[in-house]
PAVEXFI-777322 format. One record per residue: residue number from 1; x, y, z of N, C-alpha, C, O in turn. Coordinates in Angstrom, 3 decimals. Atoms other than C-alpha are relative to their C-alpha. Layout:
REC resi      n.x      n.y      n.z     ca.x     ca.y     ca.z      c.x      c.y      c.z      o.x      o.y      o.z
REC  NUM        X        Y        Z        X        Y        Z        X        Y        Z        X        Y        Z
...
//
This chain:
REC resi      n.x      n.y      n.z     ca.x     ca.y     ca.z      c.x      c.y      c.z      o.x      o.y      o.z
REC    1   -1.251   -0.342    0.653   -8.845  -15.766  -11.456    1.041    0.232    1.117    0.775    0.304    2.317
REC    2   -1.066    0.027   -0.923   -5.602  -15.460   -9.940    0.546    1.466    0.084    1.041    2.128   -0.828
REC    3   -0.246   -1.334   -0.253   -5.009  -12.320   -8.338    1.433    0.722   -0.063    1.692    1.917   -0.211
REC    4   -1.438   -0.153    0.038   -1.317  -12.519   -8.286    0.636    0.308   -1.736    1.789    0.688   -1.936
REC    5    0.112   -0.106    1.566   -1.627  -12.316  -12.507   -0.606    0.942   -0.005   -0.398    1.462   -1.101
REC    6    0.978   -1.485    0.597   -3.959   -9.217  -12.474    0.737    1.262    0.094    1.191    1.594    1.189
REC    7   -0.190   -1.407   -0.581   -2.881   -5.886  -12.723   -0.900    0.898   -0.734   -1.897    0.584   -1.385
REC    8    0.955   -0.842    0.645   -4.156   -2.800  -13.868   -0.118    0.095   -1.035    0.969   -0.068   -1.590
REC    9   -0.346   -0.111    1.316   -5.058   -2.316  -17.187    0.617    1.143   -0.779   -0.057    2.121   -1.103
REC   10   -1.111   -0.961    0.679   -2.286   -0.315  -18.890    0.122   -0.458   -1.513    0.486   -1.585   -1.848
REC   11    0.400    0.289    1.283   -2.895   -0.101  -22.508    1.353   -0.104   -0.880    2.080    0.879   -0.738
REC   12   -1.028   -0.127    0.740   -0.052   -1.026  -24.968    0.325    1.337   -0.579   -0.517    2.148   -0.964
REC   13   -0.366   -1.429    0.230    1.909    1.896  -25.806    0.338   -0.136   -1.613    0.744   -1.197   -2.089
REC   14   -0.572    0.228    1.252    2.598    2.764  -29.485    1.326    0.467   -0.149    1.975    0.038   -1.103
REC   15   -1.779   -0.329   -0.188    6.200    4.346  -28.683    0.765   -0.980    0.315    0.343   -2.047    0.763
REC   16   -0.684    1.058   -0.225    9.200    2.659  -28.407   -0.258   -0.285    1.808   -1.131    0.291    2.457
REC   17    0.129    0.653   -1.012    9.591    0.919  -25.138    0.515    1.343    1.223   -0.189    1.742    2.151
REC   18   -0.585   -0.941   -0.761   11.730    3.570  -23.413   -0.617    1.154    0.332   -0.770    1.396    1.529
REC   19    0.499   -1.362    0.024   10.153    6.993  -24.074   -1.772   -0.522    0.892   -2.321   -0.013    1.868
REC   20    1.310    0.346   -0.748    6.672    5.032  -23.250    0.198   -0.186    1.551   -0.468    0.370    2.425
REC   21   -0.486    0.365   -1.562    8.105    3.844  -20.009    0.102    1.006    0.698   -0.468    1.173    1.776
REC   22    0.197   -1.779   -0.816    8.884    7.539  -19.143   -1.001    0.519    0.244   -1.203    1.113    1.304
REC   23    1.445   -0.690   -0.128    5.745    8.653  -19.541   -0.819   -0.839    0.698   -1.787   -0.309    1.244
REC   24    1.084    0.705   -1.075    3.978    6.012  -17.658    0.427    0.173    1.566   -0.313    0.251    2.546
REC   25   -0.452   -0.669   -1.143    6.272    6.890  -15.018   -0.261    1.158    0.734   -0.555    1.136    1.929
REC   26    0.720   -1.245    0.111    5.409   10.504  -15.201   -1.314    0.081    0.600   -1.593    0.727    1.609
REC   27    1.470   -0.239   -0.442    1.852   10.130  -14.845   -0.241   -0.809    1.240   -1.219   -0.557    1.943
REC   28    0.581    0.531   -1.435    1.881    7.817  -11.861    0.997    0.715    0.958    0.586    0.831    2.112
REC   29   -0.371   -0.819   -1.076    4.532    9.869  -10.108   -1.002    1.496    0.255   -1.254    2.061    1.319
REC   30    1.140   -1.341    0.204    2.103   12.942  -10.989   -0.884   -0.258    1.044   -1.111    0.455    2.021
REC   31    1.442    0.303   -0.570   -0.745   11.206   -9.692    0.470   -0.108    1.644   -0.063    0.519    2.560
REC   32   -0.323    0.106   -1.666    0.982   10.202   -6.277    0.563    1.207    0.584    0.577    1.268    1.813
REC   33   -0.378   -1.326   -0.579    2.431   13.790   -5.849   -1.264    0.729    0.242   -1.345    1.367    1.292
REC   34    1.503   -0.877   -0.307   -1.373   15.394   -6.152   -0.606   -0.867    1.278   -1.156   -0.277    2.208
REC   35    0.396    0.363   -1.110   -2.255   12.914   -3.782    0.519    0.190    1.584   -0.207    0.358    2.564
REC   36   -0.669   -0.719   -1.043    0.189   13.758   -1.181   -0.290    1.686    0.140   -0.333    2.194    1.260
REC   37    0.294   -1.067   -0.074   -0.533   17.096   -1.854   -1.370    0.723    0.673   -1.512    1.710    1.395
REC   38    1.726   -0.470   -0.067   -4.511   17.377   -1.667   -0.699   -0.906    0.075   -1.854   -0.566    0.332
REC   39    0.680    0.905   -0.289   -5.710   14.258   -1.435   -0.886   -0.470   -1.589   -0.476   -0.252   -2.729
REC   40    0.346    0.068    1.136   -8.332   12.982   -3.729   -0.911    1.089   -0.986   -1.314    0.871   -2.128
REC   41    0.439   -0.990    0.684   -9.865   16.291   -4.577    1.016    0.523   -1.007    0.686    0.757   -2.170
REC   42   -0.777   -0.253    1.273   -6.690   17.268   -6.349    0.877   -1.200   -1.071    1.877   -0.918   -1.731
REC   43   -0.090    0.895    0.986   -6.262   14.090   -8.369   -1.233   -0.381   -0.690   -2.279   -0.944   -0.368
REC   44    0.942   -0.223    1.386   -7.790   14.594  -11.831    0.988   -0.341   -1.236    2.173   -0.019   -1.323
REC   45   -0.702    0.145    1.515   -6.749   13.496  -15.366    0.249    1.101   -0.189    1.476    1.176   -0.237
REC   46   -0.611   -1.210    0.275   -6.459   17.045  -16.018    1.045    0.533    0.747    1.942    1.231    0.274
REC   47   -1.162   -0.648   -1.001   -4.374   17.866  -12.986    1.350   -0.923   -0.109    2.403   -0.536    0.399
REC   48   -0.889    0.873   -0.044   -2.242   14.789  -13.767    0.915    0.494   -1.335    2.135    0.392   -1.459
REC   49   -0.556   -0.041    1.538   -1.773   15.907  -17.631    0.810    1.527    0.218    1.789    1.797   -0.478
REC   50   -0.200   -1.117    0.321   -1.308   19.549  -16.646    1.390    0.035    1.352    1.892    1.100    1.713
REC   51   -1.191    0.230   -1.063    1.514   18.573  -13.904    1.361   -0.733   -0.928    2.550   -0.420   -0.869
REC   52   -0.997    0.532    0.909    3.271   16.336  -16.513    0.232    0.570   -1.580    0.966   -0.005   -2.383
REC   53   -0.107   -0.416    1.270    2.858   18.544  -19.656   -0.456   -0.939   -1.260   -0.195   -0.559   -2.401
REC   54    0.198    0.748    0.802    1.489   15.574  -21.479   -1.484    0.071   -0.682   -2.437    0.520   -0.045
REC   55    1.442   -0.121    0.785   -1.536   15.395  -23.995   -0.851   -1.080    0.412   -0.308   -2.104    0.826
REC   56    0.769    0.964   -0.783   -4.692   13.439  -22.863    0.294   -1.312   -0.902    0.298   -2.377   -0.284
REC   57   -0.078    1.047    0.887   -4.112   11.043  -25.823    0.968   -0.985    0.875    0.683   -2.154    1.132
REC   58   -1.258    0.497   -0.784   -0.696   10.227  -23.750   -0.653   -0.793    0.827   -0.298   -1.971    0.878
REC   59    0.639    0.651   -1.333   -2.996    9.210  -20.825   -0.778   -1.366   -0.555   -0.543   -2.545   -0.293
REC   60    0.645    1.223    0.321   -5.386    7.185  -22.524    0.666   -1.299   -1.340    0.085   -2.217   -1.919
REC   61   -1.051    0.896    0.588   -2.210    5.504  -24.525    0.189   -0.960    1.057    0.178   -2.166    0.812
REC   62   -0.445    1.087   -1.087   -1.418    3.877  -21.320   -0.864   -0.502    1.158   -0.644   -1.605    1.658
REC   63    1.095    0.231   -1.099   -4.327    3.920  -18.645   -1.388    0.067   -0.572   -1.885    1.072   -1.080
REC   64    1.687   -0.296    0.544   -8.078    2.898  -19.601   -0.536    0.735    1.025   -1.653    1.189    0.774
REC   65    1.073   -1.237   -0.497   -9.375    5.046  -17.338    1.003    0.613    1.410    2.125    0.153    1.620
REC   66   -0.515   -0.640   -1.412   -8.443    7.323  -13.692    0.379   -1.368    0.957    1.470   -1.429    1.525
REC   67    0.123    0.930   -0.859   -9.200    3.942  -11.758    1.522   -0.920   -0.620    2.299   -1.146    0.308
REC   68   -1.056    0.297    0.020   -6.256    2.331  -13.432    1.112    0.727    0.291    2.099    0.027    0.522
REC   69   -0.871   -1.088   -0.490   -4.141    5.091  -12.598    0.488   -0.061    1.151    1.666   -0.050    1.506
REC   70   -0.259   -0.285   -1.382   -5.045    5.199   -9.039    0.581   -1.659    0.396    1.287   -1.843    1.387
REC   71   -0.516    1.551   -0.658   -4.305    1.012   -8.786    1.345   -0.013   -0.185    2.088   -0.419    0.709
REC   72   -1.582   -0.382   -0.007   -0.808    1.925  -10.415    0.817    0.598    0.803    1.904    0.120    1.131
REC   73   -0.456   -0.431   -1.149   -0.080    4.292   -7.987   -0.150   -1.010    1.468    0.726   -1.065    2.331
REC   74    0.230    1.085   -1.006   -1.447    1.624   -5.480    1.614   -0.887    0.035    2.602   -0.791    0.764
REC   75   -1.164    1.170    0.147    1.068   -1.082   -6.476    1.358    0.830    0.039    2.299    0.288    0.619
REC   76   -1.107   -0.761   -0.433    3.732    1.757   -6.557    0.602    0.090    1.153    1.742   -0.262    1.459
REC   77   -0.200   -0.202   -1.268    3.340    2.763   -3.223    0.239   -1.197    0.951    0.999   -1.161    1.918
REC   78   -0.352    1.497   -0.324    3.221   -0.953   -2.324    1.339   -0.317    0.083    2.015   -0.376    1.110
REC   79   -0.984    0.550    0.613    5.893   -2.021   -3.999    1.403    0.815    0.913    2.430    0.254    1.295
REC   80   -1.013   -0.623   -0.602    8.001    0.617   -2.342    0.017    0.350    1.500    0.803    1.096    2.084
REC   81    0.110    0.427   -1.540    6.673   -0.293    1.289    0.582   -1.019    0.246    1.053   -1.228    1.364
REC   82   -0.381    1.410   -0.143    7.716   -3.457    0.824    1.560    0.024   -0.070    2.130   -0.939    0.442
REC   83   -1.280   -0.425    0.293   11.262   -2.103   -0.067    0.924    0.459    1.527    1.898    0.093    2.185
REC   84   -0.385   -0.504   -1.468   11.326    0.070    2.918    0.063   -0.771    0.956    1.108   -0.733    1.606
REC   85    0.136    0.560   -1.089   10.218   -2.188    5.372    1.239   -1.381    0.032    1.936   -1.748    0.977
REC   86   -0.987    1.122   -0.121   12.374   -5.190    4.222    1.556    0.855    0.197    2.481    0.084    0.452
REC   87   -1.080   -0.717   -0.296   15.309   -2.463    4.647    0.114    0.150    1.509    1.186   -0.012    2.091
REC   88    0.372   -0.082   -1.466   14.058   -1.956    8.162    0.435   -0.880    0.923    0.941   -0.620    2.015
REC   89    0.143    1.254   -0.792   14.077   -5.422    9.266    1.377   -0.921   -0.503    1.676   -2.039   -0.083
REC   90   -1.226    0.919    0.540   17.262   -6.621    7.419    0.950   -0.497    1.193    1.470   -1.613    1.209
REC   91   -1.014    0.160   -0.828   19.371   -6.394   10.346   -0.790   -1.077    1.580   -0.165   -1.288    2.620
REC   92    0.719    0.707   -0.886   16.963   -8.488   12.636    0.339   -1.272   -0.294    0.821   -1.403   -1.418
REC   93   -0.316    1.197    0.017   17.504  -12.094   13.080   -1.223   -1.126    0.149   -1.439   -2.211   -0.390
REC   94    1.489    0.552   -0.495   14.215  -13.102   14.561   -1.038    0.212   -1.002   -1.094    1.386   -1.369
REC   95    0.917   -0.234    1.143   11.503  -13.366   11.917   -1.114    0.433    0.772   -1.864    1.190    0.156
REC   96    1.102   -0.521   -0.565    8.867  -12.753   14.772    0.275    1.506    0.510   -0.686    2.237    0.753
REC   97   -0.360   -1.496   -0.399   10.822   -9.300   15.837   -0.383    0.791   -1.508   -1.207    1.696   -1.642
REC   98    0.224   -0.746    1.308   11.026   -8.356   11.992   -1.748    0.096   -0.264   -2.320    1.184   -0.332
REC   99    1.818    0.040    0.013    6.917   -9.306   11.616   -0.616    0.915    0.824   -1.666    1.447    0.465
REC  100    0.743   -0.971   -1.019    6.228   -7.090   14.838    0.307    1.552   -0.681   -0.536    2.443   -0.780
REC  101   -0.424   -1.140    0.522    8.274   -4.325   13.230   -0.889    0.479   -1.214   -1.337    1.625   -1.254
REC  102    0.556   -0.339    1.370    6.633   -4.296    9.814   -1.802   -0.114    0.433   -2.448    0.378   -0.492
REC  103    1.591   -0.204   -0.680    2.627   -4.551   11.692    0.189    1.203    0.619   -0.761    1.970    0.461
REC  104    0.690   -0.864   -1.115    3.334   -1.919   14.295    0.723    1.272   -1.126    0.520    2.440   -0.793
REC  105   -0.495   -1.123    0.670    5.326    0.234   11.276   -1.279    0.406   -1.049   -1.574    1.560   -1.358
REC  106    1.231   -0.662    0.903    2.124    0.059    8.850   -1.145    0.731    0.710   -1.897    1.482    0.089
REC  107    0.946   -0.614   -0.937   -0.077    1.182   11.740    0.721    1.312    0.255   -0.117    2.206    0.377
REC  108   -0.420   -1.221   -0.424    2.236    4.137   12.538    0.535    0.829   -1.153    0.825    2.020   -1.049
REC  109   -0.484   -0.716    1.166    3.376    4.880    8.992   -0.437    1.327   -0.582    0.377    2.074   -1.126
REC  110    0.575   -1.460    0.199    1.308    7.908    8.304    0.465    0.834    0.871    0.266    1.984    0.478
REC  111   -0.471   -0.911   -1.169    2.813    9.610   11.422    1.271    0.820   -0.221    1.680   -0.091   -0.942
REC  112   -1.142   -0.607   -0.180    6.157   11.863   11.344    0.142   -0.358    1.366   -0.651   -0.654    2.259
REC  113   -0.224    0.077   -1.635    8.342   11.588   14.215   -0.669    1.262    0.859   -0.764    1.078    2.072
REC  114    0.945   -0.814   -1.141    6.369   14.631   15.802   -1.336   -0.446    0.176   -2.049    0.188    0.953
REC  115    1.561    0.526    0.060    3.106   12.861   15.436   -0.743    0.660   -0.886   -1.938    0.367   -0.884
REC  116    0.754   -0.445    1.103    1.978   14.788   12.676   -0.283   -1.045   -1.101    0.396   -2.060   -1.256
REC  117   -0.094    0.732    1.338    0.432   13.451    9.282    0.921    0.808   -0.880    0.708    1.972   -1.220
REC  118   -0.764   -0.532    1.104    3.166   14.054    6.959   -0.668   -0.052   -1.587    0.031    0.369   -2.509
REC  119    0.875   -0.398    1.457    0.615   14.011    3.708   -0.920   -0.625    0.160   -0.999   -1.470    1.051
REC  120    1.378    0.228    0.195   -2.853   13.492    2.623   -0.101   -1.385   -0.915   -1.167   -1.888   -1.270
REC  121    0.073    1.450    0.689   -2.015   10.264    0.783   -0.802   -1.058    0.510   -1.637   -1.793   -0.016
REC  122    0.465    1.429   -0.946   -2.765    7.892    3.546   -1.828   -0.103   -0.225   -2.510   -0.977   -0.761
REC  123    1.554   -0.261    0.066   -6.494    9.232    3.861   -0.789   -0.262   -1.289   -1.834   -0.910   -1.346
REC  124    0.712    0.203    1.163   -7.253    9.456    0.202    0.136   -1.422   -0.725   -0.689   -1.781   -1.564
REC  125   -0.072    1.415    0.401   -5.732    5.679   -0.469   -0.893   -0.552    0.701   -1.297   -1.621    0.243
REC  126    0.956    1.095   -0.744   -8.140    4.454    2.140   -1.240   -0.023   -0.544   -1.941   -1.026   -0.681
REC  127    1.297    0.229    0.687  -11.049    5.757    0.477   -0.423   -0.639   -1.418   -1.474   -1.078   -1.887
REC  128    0.033    0.824    1.579   -9.913    4.484   -3.070    0.008   -1.593    0.406   -0.715   -2.414   -0.158
REC  129    0.151    1.287   -0.443   -9.065    1.256   -1.079   -1.155   -0.565    0.043   -1.364   -1.639   -0.521
REC  130    1.275    0.708   -0.576  -12.498    0.700    0.290   -0.771   -0.004   -1.682   -1.102   -1.072   -2.197
REC  131    0.907   -0.287    1.644  -14.303    1.811   -3.473    0.552   -1.247   -0.680   -0.247   -2.163   -0.875
REC  132   -0.177    0.871    0.800  -11.907   -0.504   -5.458   -0.128   -1.361    0.502   -0.617   -2.154   -0.303
REC  133    0.400    1.236   -0.672  -12.096   -3.574   -3.093   -1.174   -0.539   -0.741   -1.267   -1.679   -1.195
REC  134    1.284    0.655    0.430  -15.641   -3.601   -4.350   -0.091    0.142   -1.411   -0.861   -0.625   -1.989
REC  135    0.152    0.136    1.531  -15.170   -2.661   -8.042    0.990   -0.680   -0.625    0.633   -1.205   -1.680
REC  136   -0.932    0.252    0.748  -11.522   -3.836   -8.935    0.582   -0.828    1.585    1.347   -0.281    2.380
REC  137   -0.345    0.779   -1.216  -11.071   -6.584   -5.995    1.393   -0.645   -0.815    2.506   -0.273   -0.443
REC  138   -1.461    0.436    0.487   -8.349   -8.564   -8.328    1.101    0.608   -0.242    2.221    0.198    0.064
REC  139   -1.012   -0.839    0.044   -6.554   -5.900   -9.290    0.552    0.611    1.258    1.782    0.658    1.299
REC  140   -0.257   -0.775   -1.122   -6.335   -4.085   -5.978    0.865   -0.926    0.871    1.827   -0.560    1.546
REC  141   -0.587    1.230   -0.478   -5.387   -7.554   -4.745    1.695   -0.124   -0.536    2.639   -0.432    0.192
REC  142   -1.152    0.576    0.545   -2.480   -7.957   -7.131    0.910    1.331    0.335    2.117    1.138    0.482
REC  143   -0.410   -1.311   -0.111   -1.618   -4.106   -6.568    0.702   -0.101    1.537    1.823    0.408    1.550
REC  144   -0.162    0.323   -1.299   -1.081   -4.943   -2.772    1.244   -1.039    0.278    2.115   -1.051    1.148
REC  145   -0.703    1.603   -0.105    0.632   -8.292   -3.294    1.551    0.282    0.444    1.950   -0.418    1.375
REC  146   -1.271   -0.277   -0.803    4.198   -6.969   -2.497    0.276   -0.062    1.274    1.203   -0.648    1.834
REC  147   -0.208   -0.184   -1.407    3.597   -6.039    0.739   -0.367   -1.394    0.995    0.049   -1.782    2.087
REC  148    0.729    1.276   -1.053    1.544   -9.203    1.837    1.367   -1.110   -0.615    1.674   -1.997    0.181
REC  149   -1.043    0.972    0.088    4.499  -11.260    0.204    1.044    0.495    0.820    1.823   -0.455    0.883
REC  150   -0.763   -0.416   -0.790    6.800   -9.369    2.511   -0.169   -0.483    1.216    0.769   -0.715    1.978
REC  151    0.305    0.451   -1.467    5.063  -10.498    5.476   -0.270   -1.687   -0.161   -0.054   -2.584    0.654
REC  152   -0.131    1.729    0.597    4.571  -13.952    3.844    1.487   -0.554    0.590    1.672   -1.589    1.231
REC  153   -1.070    1.092    0.156    8.063  -14.656    3.892    0.550    0.246    1.744    1.321   -0.614    2.171
REC  154   -0.170    0.297   -1.042    8.439  -13.722    7.495   -0.584   -0.993    0.724    0.035   -1.756    1.466
REC  155    0.168    1.471   -0.498    5.999  -16.205    8.441    0.492   -1.228   -0.418    0.403   -2.172    0.367
REC  156   -0.278    1.079    0.407    7.386  -18.709    6.278    1.564   -0.688    0.991    1.978   -1.787    1.360
REC  157   -1.341    0.175   -0.689   10.671  -18.289    8.030   -0.199   -0.425    1.716    0.541   -1.239    2.268
REC  158    0.383    0.374   -0.827    8.971  -18.384   11.261   -0.934   -1.266    0.434   -1.184   -1.621    1.586
REC  159    0.467    1.472   -0.159    7.160  -21.657   10.746    1.001   -0.864   -0.080    0.939   -1.855    0.647
REC  160   -1.117    0.793    0.044   10.445  -23.142    9.714    1.089   -0.023    1.138    1.972   -0.854    1.353
REC  161   -0.973   -0.009   -1.410   12.140  -21.856   13.006   -1.240   -0.882    1.103   -1.046   -1.071    2.304
REC  162    0.880    0.631   -1.170    9.287  -23.628   14.831   -0.761    1.240    1.028   -1.473    1.008    2.005
REC  163    0.650   -1.180   -0.635    8.221  -19.993   16.007   -1.360    0.207    0.065   -1.968    0.732    0.999
REC  164    1.567   -0.457    0.994    4.898  -19.706   14.183   -0.589   -1.755   -0.055    0.194   -2.685   -0.248
REC  165    0.770    0.877    0.334    2.233  -22.505   13.974   -0.158   -0.441   -1.498   -0.295    0.323   -2.453
REC  166    0.249    0.229    1.782    1.867  -24.462   10.663   -1.122    0.284   -0.498   -2.255    0.014   -0.100
REC  167    1.187   -0.790    0.497    0.102  -22.532    8.305    0.196    0.300   -1.405    1.371    0.359   -1.767
REC  168   -0.224   -0.760    1.298   -0.362  -21.273    4.751    0.622    1.582    0.312   -0.185    2.410    0.734
REC  169   -0.795   -1.037   -0.037    2.195  -18.323    4.935   -1.033    1.144   -0.806   -1.612    2.011   -0.151
REC  170    0.620   -0.941    0.562    0.425  -16.321    2.428   -1.496    0.401    0.358   -2.001    1.516    0.233
REC  171    1.477   -0.284   -0.416   -3.036  -16.593    3.590    0.014    0.495    1.528   -0.907    1.116    2.059
REC  172   -0.270   -0.652   -1.161   -1.690  -15.783    6.825    0.741    1.552    0.026    0.968    2.316    0.963
REC  173   -0.748   -1.633    0.221    0.020  -12.515    5.417   -1.364    0.491   -0.121   -1.728    1.377    0.652
REC  174    0.900   -1.146    0.319   -3.110  -11.381    4.032   -1.066    0.106    1.193   -1.628    1.181    1.403
REC  175    0.781   -0.243   -1.373   -5.186  -12.009    7.266    0.475    1.136    0.765   -0.208    1.927    1.414
REC  176   -0.853   -0.801   -1.178   -2.437  -10.094    9.032   -0.376    1.557   -0.674   -0.835    2.516   -0.053
REC  177    0.357   -1.223    0.483   -2.868   -7.372    6.583   -1.142    0.583   -0.610   -1.213    1.694   -1.135
REC  178    1.522   -0.670   -0.147   -6.650   -7.205    6.273   -0.154    0.680    1.066   -0.656    1.802    1.127
REC  179    0.242   -0.504   -1.558   -6.514   -6.825   10.020    0.340    1.678    0.447   -0.285    2.511    1.104
REC  180   -0.909   -1.373    0.066   -3.951   -3.766    9.683   -1.109    1.087   -0.698   -1.527    2.069   -0.086
REC  181    0.699   -1.135    0.371   -6.224   -1.948    7.009   -1.305    0.185    0.633   -1.548    1.344    0.971
REC  182    0.832   -0.094   -0.720   -9.413   -2.707    8.641   -0.012    1.032    1.240   -1.056    1.594    1.570
REC  183   -0.297   -0.284   -1.375   -7.939   -1.181   11.904    0.157    1.407   -0.499   -0.622    2.303   -0.174
REC  184   -0.687   -1.241    0.105   -5.874    1.670   10.351   -1.605    0.838   -0.835   -2.181    1.756   -0.251
REC  185    0.909   -0.500    0.960   -8.676    2.695    7.742   -1.068    0.914    0.496   -1.560    1.832   -0.161
REC  186    1.355   -1.011   -0.900  -11.464    4.232   10.553    0.830    1.116    0.490    0.455    2.276    0.664
REC  187   -0.490   -1.259   -0.679   -8.639    5.977   11.979    0.391    0.984   -0.760    0.191    2.164   -0.469
REC  188   -0.154   -1.374    1.280   -7.476    7.925    8.853   -1.015    0.817   -0.387   -0.834    1.997   -0.687
REC  189    1.544   -0.656    0.447  -10.886    8.958    8.007   -0.109    0.663    1.199    0.106    1.839    0.906
REC  190    0.109   -0.748   -0.926  -11.331   10.290   11.412    0.944    0.953    0.282    0.638    1.958    0.925
REC  191   -1.040   -1.287   -0.309   -8.162   12.322   11.573    0.273    0.777   -1.154    1.312    1.415   -1.328
REC  192   -0.011   -0.879    1.289   -8.962   13.902    8.243   -0.159    1.608    0.407   -1.061    1.824    1.217
REC  193   -0.098   -1.102   -0.649   -8.527   17.367    9.001    0.282    0.464    1.570    0.144    1.589    2.049
REC  194   -0.161    0.060   -1.440   -7.743   16.821   12.515    1.404   -0.507    0.163    1.899   -1.240   -0.694
REC  195   -1.151    0.301   -0.412   -4.479   16.411   14.250   -0.153   -1.482    0.590   -1.081   -1.637    1.383
REC  196    0.172    1.591   -0.492   -3.940   12.149   15.013    0.177    0.029    1.604    0.950    0.789    2.187
REC  197   -0.317   -0.051   -1.222   -4.208   11.370   18.401    1.327   -1.276    0.278    1.148   -2.471    0.513
REC  198   -1.122    0.802   -0.025   -0.587    9.950   18.594   -0.283   -1.405    1.044   -0.530   -2.501    0.541
REC  199    0.134    1.123   -0.914   -0.940    7.600   21.869   -0.999   -0.922   -0.055   -0.974   -1.940    0.638
REC  200    1.241    0.689    0.606   -4.118    6.268   20.396    0.734   -1.457   -1.062    0.576   -2.677   -1.013
REC  201   -0.347    0.559    1.087   -2.207    5.182   17.349    0.985   -1.209    0.370    1.109   -2.274   -0.235
REC  202   -1.026    0.701   -0.687    0.435    3.689   19.495   -0.579   -1.132    0.551   -0.121   -2.233    0.245
REC  203    0.154    1.042   -0.670   -1.465    1.633   21.668   -0.807   -1.156   -1.059   -0.782   -2.363   -0.821
REC  204    0.528    0.620    1.028   -3.369    0.339   18.621    0.928   -0.915   -0.794    0.642   -2.074   -1.096
REC  205   -0.995    0.788    0.480   -0.250   -0.709   17.020    0.519   -1.252    0.781    0.886   -2.327    0.309
REC  206   -0.437    1.103   -0.872    0.641   -2.617   20.149   -1.024   -1.169   -0.099   -0.746   -2.250   -0.617
REC  207    1.092    0.510    0.160   -2.825   -3.950   20.494   -0.231   -1.094   -1.416   -0.559   -2.275   -1.301
REC  208    0.153    0.850    1.676   -3.019   -5.365   16.418    1.212   -0.796    0.218    1.140   -1.988   -0.081
REC  209   -1.082    1.130    0.425    0.584   -6.745   16.770   -0.258   -1.091    1.277    0.123   -2.237    1.040
REC  210    0.231    0.894   -1.153   -0.430   -8.519   20.342   -1.156   -1.421   -0.832   -0.926   -2.631   -0.844
REC  211    1.138    0.547    0.644   -3.738   -9.861   18.361    0.768   -0.936   -0.795    0.563   -2.123   -0.537
REC  212   -0.533    0.491    0.808   -1.426  -10.962   15.661    0.786   -1.172    0.324    0.763   -2.243   -0.282
REC  213   -1.084    0.967   -0.823    1.178  -12.783   17.875   -0.655   -1.182    0.368   -0.162   -2.304    0.251
REC  214    0.503    1.273   -0.994   -1.244  -14.951   19.742   -0.805   -0.776   -1.283   -0.984   -1.987   -1.159
REC  215    0.458    0.841    1.072   -2.933  -15.974   16.309    0.835   -1.031   -0.651    0.429   -1.984   -1.317
REC  216   -0.906    0.664    0.943    0.087  -17.336   15.008    1.365   -0.975    0.173    2.043   -1.747   -0.505
REC  217   -1.009    0.586   -0.976    2.405  -18.325   17.556    0.131   -1.552    0.114   -1.027   -1.968    0.164
REC  218   -0.304    1.471   -0.090    3.407  -22.034   17.801   -0.310   -0.507    1.266   -0.124   -1.698    1.516
//
């Protein structure tokens, strides 16, 4: 199955397109806000419906299950992250520098300027990422594809300029993303309920980038 063509199972809507899309957006936004505020414990279908004021029927007209809602949140977050990082690197002409900023930014992303964890969503998404990687791998891959595509764009340009070795950019981007995920996930889990070790996280960011750089440079 081509993961790029796979998405969370959103049920065809009975209402007109605009109203149906608005309600889907309300459900995804409510789920995202609940994750930010209290992690997985706060995210229930009942809580989402209470937050939106929608009936249970409205939920199941759009999503087949809670997992499909979580996957929709993943896709929304990853799309937003891709836009955020694209804007952060647009002033850099060197694709290797852009890639470095993306890699280190992803590792430091859940820390604010004071070195505090600024919401509960990252740790919650780690738990769900690990579970969905086993139960819904194709859908999860589709959900994270906007971010992988952004990384692949930088690799493609780096190859074309001779800075990076000849390779499959999408495969390399996937490997880079997986390395970041496997590195950050344990850190986020250890930080649950505790203040993060900012110095350790920055060191990890530097080490992961150096590992990636050595793997892909020409």
